[in-house]
HTML snippet that shows the backbone in 3Dmol.js (N, CA, C, O; Angstrom):
<script src="https://3Dmol.org/build/3Dmol-min.js"></script>
<div id="view" style="width:600px;height:400px;position:relative"></div>
<script>
const pdb = `
ATOM      1  N   UNK A   1      -9.688 151.726  76.299  1.00  0.00           N
ATOM      2  CA  UNK A   1      -9.566 152.073  74.895  1.00  0.00           C
ATOM      3  C   UNK A   1      -8.357 151.340  74.301  1.00  0.00           C
ATOM      4  O   UNK A   1      -7.264 151.386  74.865  1.00  0.00           O
ATOM      5  N   UNK A   2      -8.550 150.679  73.185  1.00  0.00           N
ATOM      6  CA  UNK A   2      -7.449 149.948  72.556  1.00  0.00           C
ATOM      7  C   UNK A   2      -6.619 150.880  71.676  1.00  0.00           C
ATOM      8  O   UNK A   2      -7.102 151.910  71.207  1.00  0.00           O
ATOM      9  N   UNK A   3      -5.381 150.503  71.467  1.00  0.00           N
ATOM     10  CA  UNK A   3      -4.475 151.301  70.657  1.00  0.00           C
ATOM     11  C   UNK A   3      -4.398 150.746  69.242  1.00  0.00           C
ATOM     12  O   UNK A   3      -4.585 149.550  69.018  1.00  0.00           O
ATOM     13  N   UNK A   4      -4.123 151.618  68.308  1.00  0.00           N
ATOM     14  CA  UNK A   4      -3.945 151.238  66.908  1.00  0.00           C
ATOM     15  C   UNK A   4      -2.548 151.681  66.494  1.00  0.00           C
ATOM     16  O   UNK A   4      -2.115 152.784  66.829  1.00  0.00           O
ATOM     17  N   UNK A   5      -1.843 150.813  65.760  1.00  0.00           N
ATOM     18  CA  UNK A   5      -0.498 151.118  65.318  1.00  0.00           C
ATOM     19  C   UNK A   5      -0.420 151.043  63.797  1.00  0.00           C
ATOM     20  O   UNK A   5      -1.083 150.221  63.165  1.00  0.00           O
ATOM     21  N   UNK A   6       0.392 151.907  63.233  1.00  0.00           N
ATOM     22  CA  UNK A   6       0.637 151.912  61.797  1.00  0.00           C
ATOM     23  C   UNK A   6       2.042 151.366  61.566  1.00  0.00           C
ATOM     24  O   UNK A   6       2.936 151.585  62.383  1.00  0.00           O
ATOM     25  N   UNK A   7       2.241 150.654  60.454  1.00  0.00           N
ATOM     26  CA  UNK A   7       3.542 150.080  60.125  1.00  0.00           C
ATOM     27  C   UNK A   7       3.995 150.646  58.783  1.00  0.00           C
ATOM     28  O   UNK A   7       3.238 150.658  57.812  1.00  0.00           O
ATOM     29  N   UNK A   8       5.252 151.120  58.745  1.00  0.00           N
ATOM     30  CA  UNK A   8       5.836 151.608  57.500  1.00  0.00           C
ATOM     31  C   UNK A   8       7.215 150.968  57.323  1.00  0.00           C
ATOM     32  O   UNK A   8       7.774 150.416  58.270  1.00  0.00           O
ATOM     33  N   UNK A   9       7.751 151.045  56.118  1.00  0.00           N
ATOM     34  CA  UNK A   9       9.113 150.587  55.869  1.00  0.00           C
ATOM     35  C   UNK A   9      10.018 151.793  55.693  1.00  0.00           C
ATOM     36  O   UNK A   9       9.653 152.785  55.062  1.00  0.00           O
ATOM     37  N   UNK A  10      11.214 151.681  56.270  1.00  0.00           N
ATOM     38  CA  UNK A  10      12.227 152.714  56.094  1.00  0.00           C
ATOM     39  C   UNK A  10      13.545 152.021  55.755  1.00  0.00           C
ATOM     40  O   UNK A  10      13.727 150.838  56.042  1.00  0.00           O
ATOM     41  N   UNK A  11      14.456 152.766  55.145  1.00  0.00           N
ATOM     42  CA  UNK A  11      15.785 152.247  54.824  1.00  0.00           C
ATOM     43  C   UNK A  11      16.808 153.232  55.371  1.00  0.00           C
ATOM     44  O   UNK A  11      16.741 154.432  55.105  1.00  0.00           O
ATOM     45  N   UNK A  12      17.759 152.703  56.141  1.00  0.00           N
ATOM     46  CA  UNK A  12      18.823 153.534  56.685  1.00  0.00           C
ATOM     47  C   UNK A  12      20.166 153.105  56.138  1.00  0.00           C
ATOM     48  O   UNK A  12      20.362 151.944  55.781  1.00  0.00           O
ATOM     49  N   UNK A  13      21.090 154.047  56.073  1.00  0.00           N
ATOM     50  CA  UNK A  13      22.420 153.749  55.567  1.00  0.00           C
ATOM     51  C   UNK A  13      23.509 154.333  56.452  1.00  0.00           C
ATOM     52  O   UNK A  13      23.307 155.338  57.132  1.00  0.00           O
ATOM     53  N   UNK A  14      24.666 153.681  56.428  1.00  0.00           N
ATOM     54  CA  UNK A  14      25.816 154.137  57.205  1.00  0.00           C
ATOM     55  C   UNK A  14      27.081 153.620  56.559  1.00  0.00           C
ATOM     56  O   UNK A  14      27.091 152.538  55.971  1.00  0.00           O
ATOM     57  N   UNK A  15      28.148 154.390  56.666  1.00  0.00           N
ATOM     58  CA  UNK A  15      29.437 153.903  56.166  1.00  0.00           C
ATOM     59  C   UNK A  15      30.187 153.119  57.243  1.00  0.00           C
ATOM     60  O   UNK A  15      31.286 152.625  56.996  1.00  0.00           O
ATOM     61  N   UNK A  16      29.586 153.000  58.463  1.00  0.00           N
ATOM     62  CA  UNK A  16      30.248 152.318  59.577  1.00  0.00           C
ATOM     63  C   UNK A  16      29.796 150.873  59.762  1.00  0.00           C
ATOM     64  O   UNK A  16      30.619 149.957  59.766  1.00  0.00           O
ATOM     65  N   UNK A  17      28.456 150.666  59.921  1.00  0.00           N
ATOM     66  CA  UNK A  17      27.964 149.323  60.234  1.00  0.00           C
ATOM     67  C   UNK A  17      26.458 149.251  60.019  1.00  0.00           C
ATOM     68  O   UNK A  17      25.788 150.271  59.859  1.00  0.00           O
ATOM     69  N   UNK A  18      25.933 148.014  60.019  1.00  0.00           N
ATOM     70  CA  UNK A  18      24.482 147.835  59.940  1.00  0.00           C
ATOM     71  C   UNK A  18      23.807 148.387  61.193  1.00  0.00           C
ATOM     72  O   UNK A  18      22.733 148.984  61.117  1.00  0.00           O
ATOM     73  N   UNK A  19      24.439 148.184  62.340  1.00  0.00           N
ATOM     74  CA  UNK A  19      23.869 148.692  63.593  1.00  0.00           C
ATOM     75  C   UNK A  19      23.737 150.212  63.558  1.00  0.00           C
ATOM     76  O   UNK A  19      22.724 150.766  63.985  1.00  0.00           O
ATOM     77  N   UNK A  20      24.756 150.873  63.051  1.00  0.00           N
ATOM     78  CA  UNK A  20      24.722 152.331  62.951  1.00  0.00           C
ATOM     79  C   UNK A  20      23.652 152.771  61.954  1.00  0.00           C
ATOM     80  O   UNK A  20      22.966 153.767  62.183  1.00  0.00           O
ATOM     81  N   UNK A  21      23.506 152.040  60.859  1.00  0.00           N
ATOM     82  CA  UNK A  21      22.475 152.361  59.862  1.00  0.00           C
ATOM     83  C   UNK A  21      21.089 152.246  60.480  1.00  0.00           C
ATOM     84  O   UNK A  21      20.237 153.104  60.248  1.00  0.00           O
ATOM     85  N   UNK A  22      20.849 151.189  61.267  1.00  0.00           N
ATOM     86  CA  UNK A  22      19.545 150.985  61.904  1.00  0.00           C
ATOM     87  C   UNK A  22      19.275 152.082  62.931  1.00  0.00           C
ATOM     88  O   UNK A  22      18.173 152.629  62.982  1.00  0.00           O
ATOM     89  N   UNK A  23      20.263 152.399  63.735  1.00  0.00           N
ATOM     90  CA  UNK A  23      20.113 153.432  64.769  1.00  0.00           C
ATOM     91  C   UNK A  23      19.787 154.787  64.136  1.00  0.00           C
ATOM     92  O   UNK A  23      18.877 155.485  64.584  1.00  0.00           O
ATOM     93  N   UNK A  24      20.531 155.151  63.098  1.00  0.00           N
ATOM     94  CA  UNK A  24      20.289 156.430  62.419  1.00  0.00           C
ATOM     95  C   UNK A  24      18.893 156.471  61.799  1.00  0.00           C
ATOM     96  O   UNK A  24      18.214 157.497  61.854  1.00  0.00           O
ATOM     97  N   UNK A  25      18.470 155.362  61.214  1.00  0.00           N
ATOM     98  CA  UNK A  25      17.146 155.315  60.582  1.00  0.00           C
ATOM     99  C   UNK A  25      16.038 155.542  61.602  1.00  0.00           C
ATOM    100  O   UNK A  25      15.115 156.319  61.356  1.00  0.00           O
ATOM    101  N   UNK A  26      16.125 154.870  62.743  1.00  0.00           N
ATOM    102  CA  UNK A  26      15.095 155.020  63.780  1.00  0.00           C
ATOM    103  C   UNK A  26      15.127 156.434  64.359  1.00  0.00           C
ATOM    104  O   UNK A  26      14.078 157.050  64.546  1.00  0.00           O
ATOM    105  N   UNK A  27      16.315 156.947  64.642  1.00  0.00           N
ATOM    106  CA  UNK A  27      16.419 158.284  65.219  1.00  0.00           C
ATOM    107  C   UNK A  27      15.899 159.357  64.259  1.00  0.00           C
ATOM    108  O   UNK A  27      15.267 160.322  64.688  1.00  0.00           O
ATOM    109  N   UNK A  28      16.162 159.190  62.978  1.00  0.00           N
ATOM    110  CA  UNK A  28      15.666 160.149  61.988  1.00  0.00           C
ATOM    111  C   UNK A  28      14.153 160.042  61.844  1.00  0.00           C
ATOM    112  O   UNK A  28      13.463 161.059  61.789  1.00  0.00           O
ATOM    113  N   UNK A  29      13.631 158.813  61.782  1.00  0.00           N
ATOM    114  CA  UNK A  29      12.182 158.620  61.676  1.00  0.00           C
ATOM    115  C   UNK A  29      11.460 159.182  62.889  1.00  0.00           C
ATOM    116  O   UNK A  29      10.350 159.701  62.770  1.00  0.00           O
ATOM    117  N   UNK A  30      12.085 159.081  64.058  1.00  0.00           N
ATOM    118  CA  UNK A  30      11.458 159.556  65.299  1.00  0.00           C
ATOM    119  C   UNK A  30      11.251 161.073  65.307  1.00  0.00           C
ATOM    120  O   UNK A  30      10.463 161.582  66.104  1.00  0.00           O
ATOM    121  N   UNK A  31      11.939 161.789  64.441  1.00  0.00           N
ATOM    122  CA  UNK A  31      11.751 163.244  64.358  1.00  0.00           C
ATOM    123  C   UNK A  31      10.391 163.607  63.785  1.00  0.00           C
ATOM    124  O   UNK A  31       9.864 164.683  64.066  1.00  0.00           O
ATOM    125  N   UNK A  32       9.815 162.709  62.976  1.00  0.00           N
ATOM    126  CA  UNK A  32       8.503 163.015  62.380  1.00  0.00           C
ATOM    127  C   UNK A  32       7.409 162.022  62.762  1.00  0.00           C
ATOM    128  O   UNK A  32       6.232 162.280  62.508  1.00  0.00           O
ATOM    129  N   UNK A  33       7.772 160.898  63.363  1.00  0.00           N
ATOM    130  CA  UNK A  33       6.784 159.904  63.806  1.00  0.00           C
ATOM    131  C   UNK A  33       6.717 159.925  65.321  1.00  0.00           C
ATOM    132  O   UNK A  33       7.746 159.948  65.997  1.00  0.00           O
ATOM    133  N   UNK A  34       5.516 159.916  65.847  1.00  0.00           N
ATOM    134  CA  UNK A  34       5.360 159.939  67.298  1.00  0.00           C
ATOM    135  C   UNK A  34       5.164 158.533  67.847  1.00  0.00           C
ATOM    136  O   UNK A  34       4.441 157.715  67.277  1.00  0.00           O
ATOM    137  N   UNK A  35       5.817 158.280  68.952  1.00  0.00           N
ATOM    138  CA  UNK A  35       5.596 157.055  69.719  1.00  0.00           C
ATOM    139  C   UNK A  35       5.945 155.778  68.946  1.00  0.00           C
ATOM    140  O   UNK A  35       5.126 154.864  68.848  1.00  0.00           O
ATOM    141  N   UNK A  36       7.169 155.721  68.397  1.00  0.00           N
ATOM    142  CA  UNK A  36       7.632 154.500  67.738  1.00  0.00           C
ATOM    143  C   UNK A  36       7.728 153.406  68.781  1.00  0.00           C
ATOM    144  O   UNK A  36       8.273 153.621  69.863  1.00  0.00           O
ATOM    145  N   UNK A  37       7.199 152.224  68.460  1.00  0.00           N
ATOM    146  CA  UNK A  37       7.178 151.114  69.420  1.00  0.00           C
ATOM    147  C   UNK A  37       8.126 149.989  69.038  1.00  0.00           C
ATOM    148  O   UNK A  37       8.835 149.461  69.895  1.00  0.00           O
ATOM    149  N   UNK A  38       8.149 149.612  67.756  1.00  0.00           N
ATOM    150  CA  UNK A  38       8.943 148.463  67.306  1.00  0.00           C
ATOM    151  C   UNK A  38       9.658 148.831  66.013  1.00  0.00           C
ATOM    152  O   UNK A  38       9.091 149.491  65.143  1.00  0.00           O
ATOM    153  N   UNK A  39      10.909 148.398  65.897  1.00  0.00           N
ATOM    154  CA  UNK A  39      11.653 148.512  64.647  1.00  0.00           C
ATOM    155  C   UNK A  39      12.211 147.120  64.353  1.00  0.00           C
ATOM    156  O   UNK A  39      13.026 146.594  65.110  1.00  0.00           O
ATOM    157  N   UNK A  40      11.766 146.540  63.259  1.00  0.00           N
ATOM    158  CA  UNK A  40      12.130 145.160  62.910  1.00  0.00           C
ATOM    159  C   UNK A  40      12.982 145.168  61.645  1.00  0.00           C
ATOM    160  O   UNK A  40      12.542 145.646  60.600  1.00  0.00           O
ATOM    161  N   UNK A  41      14.188 144.645  61.738  1.00  0.00           N
ATOM    162  CA  UNK A  41      15.075 144.570  60.578  1.00  0.00           C
ATOM    163  C   UNK A  41      14.571 143.478  59.642  1.00  0.00           C
ATOM    164  O   UNK A  41      14.403 142.328  60.049  1.00  0.00           O
ATOM    165  N   UNK A  42      14.332 143.845  58.386  1.00  0.00           N
ATOM    166  CA  UNK A  42      13.830 142.901  57.381  1.00  0.00           C
ATOM    167  C   UNK A  42      14.935 142.433  56.436  1.00  0.00           C
ATOM    168  O   UNK A  42      14.988 141.259  56.069  1.00  0.00           O
ATOM    169  N   UNK A  43      15.811 143.347  56.046  1.00  0.00           N
ATOM    170  CA  UNK A  43      16.875 143.004  55.094  1.00  0.00           C
ATOM    171  C   UNK A  43      18.131 143.799  55.407  1.00  0.00           C
ATOM    172  O   UNK A  43      18.070 144.934  55.880  1.00  0.00           O
ATOM    173  N   UNK A  44      19.266 143.181  55.133  1.00  0.00           N
ATOM    174  CA  UNK A  44      20.557 143.846  55.216  1.00  0.00           C
ATOM    175  C   UNK A  44      21.210 143.754  53.854  1.00  0.00           C
ATOM    176  O   UNK A  44      21.177 142.704  53.213  1.00  0.00           O
ATOM    177  N   UNK A  45      21.804 144.851  53.408  1.00  0.00           N
ATOM    178  CA  UNK A  45      22.604 144.791  52.191  1.00  0.00           C
ATOM    179  C   UNK A  45      23.715 145.827  52.271  1.00  0.00           C
ATOM    180  O   UNK A  45      23.769 146.641  53.192  1.00  0.00           O
ATOM    181  N   UNK A  46      24.600 145.774  51.281  1.00  0.00           N
ATOM    182  CA  UNK A  46      25.728 146.702  51.231  1.00  0.00           C
ATOM    183  C   UNK A  46      25.821 147.280  49.828  1.00  0.00           C
ATOM    184  O   UNK A  46      25.533 146.611  48.836  1.00  0.00           O
ATOM    185  N   UNK A  47      26.227 148.527  49.774  1.00  0.00           N
ATOM    186  CA  UNK A  47      26.521 149.142  48.489  1.00  0.00           C
ATOM    187  C   UNK A  47      28.037 149.023  48.296  1.00  0.00           C
ATOM    188  O   UNK A  47      28.823 149.371  49.177  1.00  0.00           O
ATOM    189  N   UNK A  48      28.421 148.524  47.125  1.00  0.00           N
ATOM    190  CA  UNK A  48      29.826 148.254  46.841  1.00  0.00           C
ATOM    191  C   UNK A  48      30.267 149.120  45.664  1.00  0.00           C
ATOM    192  O   UNK A  48      29.555 149.242  44.667  1.00  0.00           O
ATOM    193  N   UNK A  49      31.452 149.719  45.795  1.00  0.00           N
ATOM    194  CA  UNK A  49      32.019 150.533  44.720  1.00  0.00           C
ATOM    195  C   UNK A  49      33.490 150.154  44.567  1.00  0.00           C
ATOM    196  O   UNK A  49      34.252 150.219  45.531  1.00  0.00           O
ATOM    197  N   UNK A  50      33.880 149.767  43.383  1.00  0.00           N
ATOM    198  CA  UNK A  50      35.258 149.350  43.096  1.00  0.00           C
ATOM    199  C   UNK A  50      35.735 148.275  44.072  1.00  0.00           C
ATOM    200  O   UNK A  50      36.838 148.346  44.613  1.00  0.00           O
ATOM    201  N   UNK A  51      34.876 147.284  44.281  1.00  0.00           N
ATOM    202  CA  UNK A  51      35.156 146.128  45.129  1.00  0.00           C
ATOM    203  C   UNK A  51      35.327 146.464  46.610  1.00  0.00           C
ATOM    204  O   UNK A  51      35.882 145.662  47.361  1.00  0.00           O
ATOM    205  N   UNK A  52      34.865 147.624  47.035  1.00  0.00           N
ATOM    206  CA  UNK A  52      34.928 147.996  48.452  1.00  0.00           C
ATOM    207  C   UNK A  52      33.534 148.348  48.947  1.00  0.00           C
ATOM    208  O   UNK A  52      32.751 148.976  48.236  1.00  0.00           O
ATOM    209  N   UNK A  53      33.232 147.936  50.175  1.00  0.00           N
ATOM    210  CA  UNK A  53      31.952 148.285  50.789  1.00  0.00           C
ATOM    211  C   UNK A  53      31.978 149.778  51.115  1.00  0.00           C
ATOM    212  O   UNK A  53      32.853 150.249  51.842  1.00  0.00           O
ATOM    213  N   UNK A  54      31.015 150.510  50.571  1.00  0.00           N
ATOM    214  CA  UNK A  54      30.958 151.952  50.827  1.00  0.00           C
ATOM    215  C   UNK A  54      29.754 152.345  51.678  1.00  0.00           C
ATOM    216  O   UNK A  54      29.698 153.460  52.199  1.00  0.00           O
ATOM    217  N   UNK A  55      28.780 151.426  51.823  1.00  0.00           N
ATOM    218  CA  UNK A  55      27.621 151.737  52.652  1.00  0.00           C
ATOM    219  C   UNK A  55      26.928 150.454  53.106  1.00  0.00           C
ATOM    220  O   UNK A  55      26.712 149.534  52.317  1.00  0.00           O
ATOM    221  N   UNK A  56      26.589 150.414  54.382  1.00  0.00           N
ATOM    222  CA  UNK A  56      25.759 149.347  54.945  1.00  0.00           C
ATOM    223  C   UNK A  56      24.327 149.856  54.964  1.00  0.00           C
ATOM    224  O   UNK A  56      24.074 150.975  55.412  1.00  0.00           O
ATOM    225  N   UNK A  57      23.380 149.041  54.477  1.00  0.00           N
ATOM    226  CA  UNK A  57      21.989 149.478  54.419  1.00  0.00           C
ATOM    227  C   UNK A  57      21.081 148.491  55.141  1.00  0.00           C
ATOM    228  O   UNK A  57      21.276 147.277  55.086  1.00  0.00           O
ATOM    229  N   UNK A  58      20.090 149.048  55.816  1.00  0.00           N
ATOM    230  CA  UNK A  58      19.136 148.258  56.587  1.00  0.00           C
ATOM    231  C   UNK A  58      17.725 148.637  56.169  1.00  0.00           C
ATOM    232  O   UNK A  58      17.346 149.807  56.225  1.00  0.00           O
ATOM    233  N   UNK A  59      16.939 147.631  55.743  1.00  0.00           N
ATOM    234  CA  UNK A  59      15.514 147.866  55.472  1.00  0.00           C
ATOM    235  C   UNK A  59      14.758 147.402  56.705  1.00  0.00           C
ATOM    236  O   UNK A  59      14.939 146.276  57.168  1.00  0.00           O
ATOM    237  N   UNK A  60      13.903 148.284  57.238  1.00  0.00           N
ATOM    238  CA  UNK A  60      13.217 147.995  58.496  1.00  0.00           C
ATOM    239  C   UNK A  60      11.729 148.279  58.387  1.00  0.00           C
ATOM    240  O   UNK A  60      11.294 149.132  57.613  1.00  0.00           O
ATOM    241  N   UNK A  61      10.955 147.539  59.185  1.00  0.00           N
ATOM    242  CA  UNK A  61       9.543 147.871  59.401  1.00  0.00           C
ATOM    243  C   UNK A  61       9.467 148.544  60.756  1.00  0.00           C
ATOM    244  O   UNK A  61       9.991 148.039  61.749  1.00  0.00           O
ATOM    245  N   UNK A  62       8.806 149.692  60.782  1.00  0.00           N
ATOM    246  CA  UNK A  62       8.694 150.475  62.011  1.00  0.00           C
ATOM    247  C   UNK A  62       7.208 150.626  62.332  1.00  0.00           C
ATOM    248  O   UNK A  62       6.411 150.978  61.463  1.00  0.00           O
ATOM    249  N   UNK A  63       6.843 150.359  63.584  1.00  0.00           N
ATOM    250  CA  UNK A  63       5.452 150.569  63.979  1.00  0.00           C
ATOM    251  C   UNK A  63       5.393 151.711  64.985  1.00  0.00           C
ATOM    252  O   UNK A  63       6.262 151.859  65.844  1.00  0.00           O
ATOM    253  N   UNK A  64       4.346 152.509  64.853  1.00  0.00           N
ATOM    254  CA  UNK A  64       4.158 153.649  65.745  1.00  0.00           C
ATOM    255  C   UNK A  64       2.675 153.827  66.013  1.00  0.00           C
ATOM    256  O   UNK A  64       1.826 153.395  65.234  1.00  0.00           O
ATOM    257  N   UNK A  65       2.389 154.464  67.116  1.00  0.00           N
ATOM    258  CA  UNK A  65       0.994 154.645  67.522  1.00  0.00           C
ATOM    259  C   UNK A  65       0.280 155.547  66.524  1.00  0.00           C
ATOM    260  O   UNK A  65       0.759 156.635  66.204  1.00  0.00           O
ATOM    261  N   UNK A  66      -0.850 155.095  66.044  1.00  0.00           N
ATOM    262  CA  UNK A  66      -1.658 155.830  65.062  1.00  0.00           C
ATOM    263  C   UNK A  66      -2.669 156.705  65.792  1.00  0.00           C
ATOM    264  O   UNK A  66      -3.454 156.227  66.612  1.00  0.00           O
ATOM    265  N   UNK A  67      -2.631 157.989  65.479  1.00  0.00           N
ATOM    266  CA  UNK A  67      -3.596 158.919  66.044  1.00  0.00           C
ATOM    267  C   UNK A  67      -4.357 159.569  64.898  1.00  0.00           C
ATOM    268  O   UNK A  67      -3.794 160.397  64.181  1.00  0.00           O
ATOM    269  N   UNK A  68      -5.628 159.213  64.710  1.00  0.00           N
ATOM    270  CA  UNK A  68      -6.397 159.809  63.612  1.00  0.00           C
ATOM    271  C   UNK A  68      -6.462 161.322  63.772  1.00  0.00           C
ATOM    272  O   UNK A  68      -6.618 161.842  64.877  1.00  0.00           O
ATOM    273  N   UNK A  69      -6.341 162.008  62.657  1.00  0.00           N
ATOM    274  CA  UNK A  69      -6.358 163.461  62.770  1.00  0.00           C
ATOM    275  C   UNK A  69      -7.079 164.031  61.678  1.00  0.00           C
ATOM    276  O   UNK A  69      -7.207 165.252  61.593  1.00  0.00           O
TER     277      UNK A  69
END
`;
const viewer = $3Dmol.createViewer("view");
viewer.addModel(pdb, "pdb");
viewer.setStyle({}, {cartoon: {color: "spectrum"}});
viewer.zoomTo();
viewer.render();
</script>
């Protein structure tokens, strides 16, 4: 039997780093998505306030096993 995967986009944020933003995004998504297989970083950006970086943001594509229900 072949597997089917669904792909969605998520955005994670962190005041520490892009790596932390990506990790938090995947860990949070994993609470409601079952069997995440791949997380691909598509874009990196930063939110700036008064000339200071206040948030690192990561836009990612996440694929997970699709189970029809």
